[in-house]
DRENSE-185846 format. One line per 5 residues: number of its first residue (from 1); for each residue x, y, z of C-alpha. Coordinates in steps of 0.5 Angstrom, whole numbers, plus 500, padded with zeros to 3 digits. Example, Ala and Ser with C-alpha at 12.3 -4.5 7.8 and 13.67 -1.06 7.14 Angstrom:
1> 525 491 516 ~ 527 498 514 $
% end
This chain:
1> 482 452 483 ~ 479 457 478 ~ 484 462 480 ~ 490 457 478 ~ 486 455 472 $
6> 486 462 470 ~ 493 464 471 ~ 495 458 467 ~ 491 460 461 ~ 494 467 462 $
11> 501 464 462 ~ 502 467 469 ~ 506 463 475 ~ 502 465 481 ~ 500 460 485 $
16> 493 460 489 ~ 492 456 495 ~ 491 455 502 ~ 492 462 506 ~ 491 465 513 $
21> 484 468 510 ~ 482 461 507 ~ 476 461 513 ~ 473 467 510 ~ 468 468 504 $
26> 470 472 499 ~ 465 477 502 ~ 468 477 509 ~ 475 478 506 ~ 473 484 502 $
31> 469 487 508 ~ 474 487 513 ~ 481 487 509 ~ 479 491 502 ~ 476 497 505 $
36> 479 503 500 ~ 475 506 495 ~ 477 513 492 ~ 471 518 492 ~ 470 521 485 $
41> 471 528 488 ~ 477 526 491 ~ 480 523 484 ~ 478 529 480 ~ 481 534 485 $
46> 488 531 485 ~ 493 535 481 ~ 497 529 478 ~ 504 530 475 ~ 506 526 469 $
51> 513 524 469 ~ 519 522 464 ~ 519 515 462 ~ 525 511 465 ~ 530 508 461 $
56> 529 502 457 ~ 531 496 461 ~ 531 499 468 ~ 530 496 474 ~ 529 498 481 $
61> 528 495 488 ~ 528 499 495 ~ 527 493 499 ~ 531 494 506 ~ 535 500 505 $
66> 529 505 505 ~ 524 500 507 ~ 522 498 514 ~ 520 490 516 ~ 514 488 513 $
71> 508 490 518 ~ 501 486 519 ~ 495 490 520 ~ 491 484 523 ~ 484 484 524 $
76> 483 491 522 ~ 481 495 515 ~ 487 500 516 ~ 491 498 509 ~ 490 505 507 $
81> 494 508 514 ~ 499 502 513 ~ 501 504 506 ~ 501 512 507 ~ 506 510 514 $
86> 510 506 510 ~ 511 511 504 ~ 513 516 509 ~ 518 512 513 ~ 521 511 506 $
91> 521 518 503 ~ 523 521 510 ~ 530 517 509 ~ 530 519 502 ~ 529 526 504 $
96> 536 526 508 ~ 532 529 514 ~ 531 523 518 ~ 533 516 519 ~ 529 510 517 $
101> 524 510 523 ~ 518 505 524 ~ 513 510 524 ~ 506 509 527 ~ 500 507 523 $
106> 496 507 529 ~ 496 514 530 ~ 493 515 523 ~ 488 509 524 ~ 485 513 530 $
111> 486 520 529 ~ 484 521 522 ~ 477 523 522 ~ 476 524 515 ~ 477 516 514 $
116> 474 511 518 ~ 479 507 522 ~ 478 500 521 ~ 472 500 517 ~ 477 503 511 $
121> 480 510 509 ~ 484 513 503 ~ 492 514 503 ~ 491 521 501 ~ 487 523 507 $
126> 492 520 511 ~ 498 524 508 ~ 493 530 509 ~ 492 528 517 ~ 500 528 518 $
131> 500 535 515 ~ 495 538 519 ~ 497 534 525 ~ 504 537 525 ~ 507 530 524 $
136> 507 523 526 ~ 510 519 532 ~ 514 512 532 ~ 511 506 533 ~ 515 505 539 $
141> 511 511 542 ~ 504 509 539 ~ 504 502 538 ~ 499 499 533 ~ 493 495 537 $
146> 488 495 532 ~ 490 489 529 ~ 488 485 535 ~ 482 489 538 ~ 479 490 531 $
151> 477 497 533 ~ 479 504 531 ~ 481 506 538 ~ 481 513 540 ~ 486 518 538 $
156> 492 519 543 ~ 497 523 539 ~ 502 527 543 ~ 506 532 538 ~ 512 532 543 $
161> 513 525 541 ~ 513 527 533 ~ 519 524 530 ~ 517 526 522 ~ 513 531 519 $
166> 511 532 511 ~ 509 538 507 ~ 504 534 503 ~ 503 529 498 ~ 504 528 490 $
171> 499 524 486 ~ 502 521 480 ~ 498 521 473 ~ 496 514 471 ~ 500 509 467 $
176> 505 504 468 ~ 511 508 465 ~ 509 514 470 ~ 509 508 476 ~ 516 506 474 $
181> 519 513 474 ~ 516 514 480 ~ 519 508 483 ~ 526 510 480 ~ 526 516 486 $
186> 522 512 491 ~ 517 507 493 ~ 510 510 493 ~ 503 508 496 ~ 499 505 491 $
191> 492 503 491 ~ 490 497 487 ~ 485 491 486 ~ 486 486 491 ~ 481 480 491 $
196> 486 475 488 ~ 490 477 494 ~ 486 472 498 ~ 489 466 496 ~ 496 468 493 $
201> 501 464 495 ~ 507 466 490 ~ 509 467 483 ~ 508 473 478 ~ 500 474 479 $
206> 498 475 472 ~ 490 475 473 ~ 486 480 477 ~ 480 484 477 ~ 479 491 476 $
211> 476 494 483 ~ 481 498 487 ~ 480 496 494 ~ 487 496 497 ~ 493 500 499 $
216> 500 498 499 ~ 507 500 498 ~ 510 499 491 ~ 518 498 492 ~ 521 496 486 $
221> 520 493 479 ~ 524 489 473 ~ 522 488 466 ~ 517 483 467 ~ 513 485 474 $
226> 512 490 480 ~ 514 488 487 ~ 509 490 492 ~ 510 490 499 ~ 503 488 503 $
231> 501 489 510 ~ 499 482 512 ~ 505 480 515 ~ 511 475 513 ~ 506 469 513 $
236> 502 471 507 ~ 505 471 499 ~ 512 471 498 ~ 514 473 505 ~ 509 479 505 $
241> 511 481 498 ~ 507 480 491 ~ 510 480 484 ~ 505 483 479 ~ 506 482 472 $
246> 508 489 468 ~ 505 491 461 ~ 497 491 462 ~ 496 495 468 ~ 494 489 472 $
251> 490 490 478 ~ 490 497 476 ~ 496 498 480 ~ 498 505 476 ~ 492 508 477 $
256> 492 511 484 ~ 500 512 486 ~ 502 518 491 ~ 508 519 495 ~ 509 524 501 $
261> 513 531 500 ~ 518 534 505 $
% end
């Protein structure tokens, strides 16, 4: 009710209500699903690229053609692994070197020892892991199980089954103009503040906090909002997606934007 009042006051159209996370307190929800915090040292070390602003009135939407179906991380704080996996899937196809494979977030969740599996991690570390491992397997050969078990699991990667590899990643300088320009070229990983996501059921979100704690894939924009693909299944939000109002860096959506390079 408080969030709906705040949305109305802000002139937004988002509706908050009962979701599959309603049996969790805000603290429980954050402790399990909002587990991404970017270390200051990592922020400082990233080389961030500024991009030319897009043309006025431009739009973008990568849904379907360059994105796989909405995934569900389940009862595991592995959003960081999912967001990186989804970006690799999309940019692998965009590179012209690969088909649109459904790749394995389980491999990154279990094998990236610089992150914490179901207890959280960082998309940047996920990209670095795939570089160092030499590639990533398909979901079909390394299926996701942590969402059911709630456990990180041991690494069982098989390099003979890798179907894609990356050279590294690019970090985009903060700012909505840079995010829009990045989206003109592909759907990147974004890490943002997602406390309000717990009760989101639809509409354009116009109120948000500022604590970055969740990673997702930005897949498009219009003049009024950003289109974001989450990893909480199609039963959440707008069939697995959320629209976030443009113009105020809402949810810190443009502060931590990265994409893999091939």
